[in-house]
ZAMARGU-4260 file (C-alpha; in steps of 0.2 Angstrom, whole numbers, plus 5000, padded with zeros to 4 digits):
<rodrens>
0) 4497/4872/5038 | 4506/4859/5027 | 4507/4841/5032 | 4525/4836/5031 | 4523/4817/5035
5) 4531/4804/5024 | 4534/4786/5026 | 4551/4789/5033 | 4562/4804/5040 | 4570/4816/5028
10) 4587/4808/5033 | 4580/4791/5028 | 4575/4797/5012 | 4591/4806/5008 | 4601/4790/5013
15) 4591/4780/5000 | 4592/4793/4986 | 4610/4797/4989 | 4614/4779/4984 | 4605/4782/4968
20) 4616/4797/4965 | 4632/4788/4969 | 4627/4774/4957 | 4625/4786/4943 | 4640/4797/4946
25) 4650/4788/4933 | 4637/4792/4920 | 4640/4810/4924 | 4658/4808/4922 | 4656/4799/4905
30) 4644/4813/4900 | 4658/4826/4904 | 4670/4817/4893 | 4658/4815/4878 | 4654/4834/4879
35) 4672/4839/4880 | 4675/4830/4864 | 4660/4837/4856 | 4665/4854/4860 | 4682/4852/4851
40) 4673/4844/4836 | 4659/4857/4835 | 4671/4872/4837 | 4682/4865/4823 | 4700/4867/4818
45) 4696/4883/4808 | 4691/4892/4824 | 4707/4887/4833 | 4718/4893/4818 | 4709/4910/4819
50) 4711/4911/4838 | 4729/4907/4842 | 4725/4908/4861 | 4712/4895/4860 | 4723/4884/4849
55) 4738/4885/4861 | 4726/4882/4876 | 4719/4866/4868 | 4736/4860/4864 | 4742/4862/4882
60) 4726/4855/4890 | 4722/4839/4880 | 4734/4828/4891 | 4727/4835/4907 | 4710/4831/4902
65) 4714/4814/4897 | 4722/4811/4914 | 4706/4818/4922 | 4695/4805/4912 | 4707/4791/4918
70) 4705/4797/4936 | 4724/4800/4937 | 4721/4814/4949 | 4739/4820/4953 | 4744/4820/4934
75) 4728/4829/4930 | 4731/4843/4943 | 4750/4845/4941 | 4755/4838/4924 | 4767/4825/4919
80) 4783/4835/4916 | 4779/4836/4897 | 4762/4843/4898 | 4754/4855/4911 | 4741/4851/4923
85) 4725/4859/4927 | 4732/4872/4939 | 4744/4879/4926 | 4731/4878/4912 | 4720/4889/4923
90) 4734/4901/4926 | 4742/4902/4909 | 4726/4902/4898 | 4713/4912/4908 | 4699/4917/4897
95) 4699/4902/4886 | 4687/4888/4884 | 4701/4876/4889 | 4703/4886/4906 | 4685/4885/4909
100) 4684/4866/4906 | 4700/4865/4918 | 4691/4874/4932 | 4676/4862/4930 | 4687/4847/4930
105) 4697/4855/4946 | 4680/4857/4954 | 4675/4839/4951 | 4692/4833/4958 | 4690/4844/4974
110) 4673/4838/4977 | 4679/4820/4976 | 4692/4825/4989 | 4679/4832/5001 | 4685/4850/4998
115) 4667/4856/4995 | 4670/4875/4997 | 4685/4874/4985 | 4674/4864/4973 | 4660/4877/4973
120) 4673/4891/4970 | 4680/4882/4955 | 4663/4878/4947 | 4657/4895/4950 | 4673/4903/4942
125) 4672/4892/4927 | 4661/4903/4916 | 4657/4889/4905 | 4648/4894/4889 | 4642/4876/4885
130) 4624/4873/4889 | 4628/4856/4896 | 4643/4858/4906 | 4636/4874/4913 | 4621/4865/4920
135) 4632/4851/4927 | 4642/4864/4936 | 4627/4871/4944 | 4621/4853/4949 | 4638/4850/4957
140) 4638/4867/4966 | 4621/4861/4973 | 4628/4844/4978 | 4643/4853/4987 | 4631/4865/4996
145) 4621/4850/5002 | 4637/4842/5009 | 4640/4858/5019 | 4622/4859/5025 | 4618/4874/5015
150) 4601/4869/5010 | 4594/4886/5005 | 4609/4889/4993 | 4608/4871/4987 | 4589/4873/4982
155) 4594/4889/4973 | 4608/4880/4963 | 4597/4865/4958 | 4583/4877/4953 | 4595/4887/4942
160) 4601/4870/4935 | 4584/4864/4931 | 4580/4881/4922 | 4596/4881/4912 | 4594/4863/4907
165) 4577/4866/4900 | 4579/4869/4881 | 4597/4863/4881 | 4603/4848/4871 | 4605/4838/4888
170) 4588/4843/4895 | 4580/4825/4895 | 4595/4819/4906 | 4600/4834/4916 | 4584/4843/4920
175) 4576/4828/4929 | 4592/4825/4939 | 4592/4844/4945 | 4573/4843/4949 | 4576/4827/4959
180) 4590/4833/4969 | 4580/4849/4972 | 4566/4839/4978 | 4577/4830/4991 | 4583/4847/4997
185) 4564/4852/4999 | 4561/4837/5010 | 4576/4842/5021 | 4569/4860/5022 | 4552/4852/5027
190) 4543/4858/5011 | 4534/4842/5005 | 4523/4852/4993 | 4538/4860/4983 | 4546/4843/4983
195) 4530/4834/4976 | 4529/4847/4962 | 4546/4844/4956 | 4544/4825/4957 | 4527/4826/4948
200) 4536/4836/4934 | 4549/4823/4932 | 4535/4810/4930 | 4525/4820/4918 | 4538/4829/4908
205) 4552/4817/4907 | 4544/4799/4907 | 4560/4791/4899 | 4572/4798/4913 | 4581/4786/4923
210) 4575/4795/4939 | 4557/4794/4934 | 4553/4778/4943 | 4562/4783/4959 | 4553/4801/4958
215) 4536/4793/4956 | 4539/4781/4970 | 4545/4795/4982 | 4531/4806/4977 | 4518/4793/4981
220) 4525/4793/4999 | 4521/4812/5002 | 4504/4818/5008 | 4497/4833/5000
</rodrens>
C-alpha cells in the first residue's frame, strides 16, 4: 500500500501552490494576447482575402479582443455600440477562427467571474486549432474542474494539456504548468506516486521552467 504522507496536508500544499498559480495568471493572459497577434500575422492578409468569412470575422472581432486584453469586461462581452462584443462574434461568425478565440476569451472572463461551469462549456466549445491556445483551454478547463471539486475530470484535463503541449511551440512553458497542476490534483486524490512522477518529469525535462524549483521542492516532501 502506498504511503501518502507529506510534510503537510493536501489542503496546505494546495493553498501554497495556488498562490503561485495566482501570481502567474497575468503571464498567461499576456501569452494569450501575444499568441492572438501571432495568429493574425502568420495567417496573413492573403488568406483573409481568399476567405471572406474570416476577413469579416476578424474585422468585427479586433476591438472586442482589445477590450479583453484591457480587462474591460462589459465592453469585451457586449461591444461598444460601434463594434460587436464576444457574444455577437460567437453568434454571427460561428466556425471562424475569430469565433473560436472569442469563445476562449469568454471562458476566461466567466472563469474570473466564478462561473466555472459556463467557462468549461466555452473552453470546450472553442474548437481551437492553434496548438498553444488549445493547450491553454485544456489547462483552464482543469482549473475550473478543480474549483468545482471534480478532481478526476481535472486530472484528465491536465493530462490532455500536458500531452498536447508536448511538441508544441509553447511546450517549455505550458507542459510544466499542466504537469504541475496535475500533480496537485494527484495529491488531492491521495496518489503521491503519480504526483511525484509528474514533478520529477518537470525537474528532468524542463529545467528552465519557472515552476521547476517549486516542483523540485514539493517532490522532496513526498515519500516514495
